[in-house]
C-alpha positions as CSV (number, residue, x, y, z in Angstrom):
1,M,174.7,110.3,54.8
2,K,173.1,107.6,52.7
3,T,172.1,104.4,54.4
4,F,173.1,101.2,52.6
5,G,170.9,98.2,53.3
6,G,167.5,97.0,54.1
7,P,165.4,94.0,52.9
8,V,167.3,91.6,50.7
9,L,166.3,90.1,47.3
10,F,168.1,86.9,46.5
11,L,168.7,86.2,42.7
12,D,170.3,82.8,42.7
13,R,171.9,82.7,39.3
14,A,175.2,83.7,37.7
15,D,175.5,85.9,34.6
16,I,172.5,88.1,35.1
17,N,172.9,90.6,32.3
18,T,171.9,94.2,31.8
19,D,169.1,93.2,29.4
20,E,167.5,91.2,32.3
21,I,168.0,94.1,34.7
22,I,166.4,96.6,32.4
23,P,165.2,95.5,28.9
24,A,166.7,97.4,26.0
25,K,163.2,98.4,24.7
26,Y,163.0,100.9,27.6
27,L,166.2,102.7,26.9
28,T,164.4,105.4,25.1
29,E,162.7,106.6,28.3
30,I,163.5,110.2,29.1
31,T,164.1,110.1,32.8
32,K,165.5,107.6,35.3
33,E,162.2,107.5,37.1
34,D,160.5,106.4,33.8
35,L,162.6,103.1,34.1
36,K,161.2,102.3,37.6
37,P,158.4,99.9,36.7
38,Y,160.5,97.7,34.4
39,I,163.1,96.6,36.9
40,L,164.2,92.9,36.3
41,E,161.2,92.5,33.9
42,D,163.0,90.0,31.7
43,L,164.7,88.0,34.4
44,K,163.5,84.4,34.4
45,L,164.1,82.5,37.7
46,P,161.9,79.8,39.3
47,G,159.4,81.6,41.6
48,F,160.7,85.1,40.8
49,D,158.1,87.8,40.3
50,P,159.6,91.2,39.1
51,K,156.4,92.9,40.2
52,G,156.1,91.1,43.5
53,P,156.5,92.5,47.0
54,K,160.0,91.1,47.5
55,T,161.2,93.0,44.5
56,K,159.4,96.2,45.4
57,S,160.7,96.2,49.0
58,A,164.3,95.2,48.2
59,R,167.1,97.5,49.1
60,V,169.9,95.0,48.6
61,I,170.4,92.3,46.0
62,V,172.5,89.2,46.6
63,S,173.5,87.2,43.5
64,R,176.1,85.0,41.9
65,A,179.1,85.6,39.6
66,N,179.4,88.0,36.7
67,F,176.5,90.2,37.7
68,G,175.7,93.0,35.2
69,C,177.3,91.4,32.2
70,G,176.2,92.3,28.7
71,S,175.8,95.8,27.5
72,S,177.6,98.6,29.2
73,R,174.6,100.8,29.7
74,E,174.2,103.0,32.7
75,H,170.5,102.3,32.7
76,A,171.0,99.1,34.7
77,P,172.3,100.8,37.8
78,W,169.8,103.7,37.3
79,V,166.8,101.3,37.5
80,F,168.2,100.0,40.8
81,E,168.7,103.6,42.0
82,V,165.1,104.7,41.3
83,N,163.8,101.6,43.0
84,G,165.7,102.3,46.2
85,I,168.3,99.5,45.8
86,T,171.5,100.7,47.5
87,A,173.8,97.7,47.1
88,V,174.4,94.5,45.1
89,V,176.5,91.8,46.7
90,A,177.8,89.1,44.3
91,E,180.8,86.8,43.7
92,S,181.9,89.1,40.8
93,F,180.6,91.8,38.5
94,A,181.1,92.8,35.0
95,R,183.7,95.6,35.2
96,I,181.7,98.4,33.6
97,F,178.5,97.6,35.5
98,R,180.5,97.6,38.8
99,Q,182.0,101.0,38.0
100,N,178.6,102.4,37.0
101,M,177.2,101.3,40.4
102,F,180.0,103.3,42.1
103,N,179.6,106.2,39.8
104,C,175.9,106.4,40.8
105,G,176.8,106.2,44.5
106,M,175.7,102.6,45.1
107,A,177.7,99.8,46.5
108,A,178.8,96.8,44.4
109,I,180.3,94.4,46.9
110,E,182.3,91.3,45.8
111,L,182.6,88.4,48.2
112,P,184.2,85.0,47.7
113,K,181.8,82.2,46.6
114,E,181.8,80.6,50.1
115,K,180.6,83.8,51.7
116,V,178.0,84.4,49.0
117,D,176.8,80.7,49.7
118,A,176.5,81.6,53.4
119,L,174.4,84.7,52.5
120,F,172.1,82.4,50.4
121,G,171.7,80.3,53.5
122,Y,169.3,83.1,54.5
123,A,167.3,83.1,51.3
124,N,164.3,81.1,52.7
125,F,163.7,83.4,55.7
126,S,161.0,86.0,55.2
127,D,162.6,88.6,57.4
128,V,166.1,89.0,55.9
129,T,167.8,92.4,56.1
130,M,171.3,93.5,55.4
131,A,173.2,96.5,56.7
132,L,176.3,97.7,54.9
133,D,179.0,99.8,56.6
134,V,180.8,101.0,53.5
135,E,183.3,103.1,55.6
136,G,184.1,100.1,57.9
137,Q,183.9,97.6,55.0
138,A,181.6,95.2,56.6
139,L,178.1,93.9,56.0
140,T,175.7,92.3,58.5
141,I,172.9,90.0,57.4
142,K,170.0,89.1,59.8
143,G,167.1,86.8,59.4
144,G,165.4,83.7,60.9
145,G,166.9,84.5,64.3
146,K,170.5,84.3,62.8
147,E,173.1,87.0,62.2
148,D,176.4,87.0,60.3
149,T,178.9,89.7,59.6
150,F,181.4,89.6,56.6
151,R,184.2,92.0,55.8
152,F,184.7,93.1,52.2
153,D,187.3,95.0,50.2
154,I,186.7,98.2,48.2
155,S,189.3,100.5,46.8
156,P,189.8,103.8,48.5
157,F,188.6,105.7,45.3
158,D,185.5,103.6,44.8
159,K,184.7,103.9,48.5
160,A,185.0,107.7,48.2
161,L,182.6,107.7,45.2
162,V,180.0,105.6,47.1
163,L,180.3,107.7,50.2
164,A,180.1,111.0,48.3
165,G,176.9,109.8,46.6
166,G,178.4,109.1,43.2
167,W,180.8,110.6,40.7
168,V,179.0,114.0,40.2
169,D,178.8,114.6,44.0
170,Y,182.4,113.5,44.4
171,A,183.6,115.9,41.7
172,D,181.6,118.7,43.2
173,Q,183.3,118.1,46.6
174,K,186.8,117.8,45.2
175,Y,187.0,120.1,42.2
């Protein structure tokens, strides 16, 4: 079974759009793997380096509201997938982006603002990791000698998609 979690990348901004996740000029690439070096290339945040070690080692992203807004392209979750990112935790997601995450077998976890604020309380620690228990609907964040666990909601169907590894694997199992 797929493991969800690992080092965390904090992107402290709302409305991060799909053009910032993977710029449109790369949508002509032939394979998902070809997208890999361009992850978050156009995202502008103070102190953020899309080619830096935090981005390269990240397995979970924590962000703010309306993550994945903009174009409805599947390439945005794909670039996360090929870079080993298994989950995004945010206050809210653009509907199509969120469903594309589930369809690709990745977790898109919505938490209330106060819980996301609590997660951002870990952003200045260098050793932050998160483990997600999709089946049990809980995530645990650790860093700086602290640890917190938060429960989250996910629909039974979306949970089944994520646990199966995505829509294609789910369909293979069920049909």
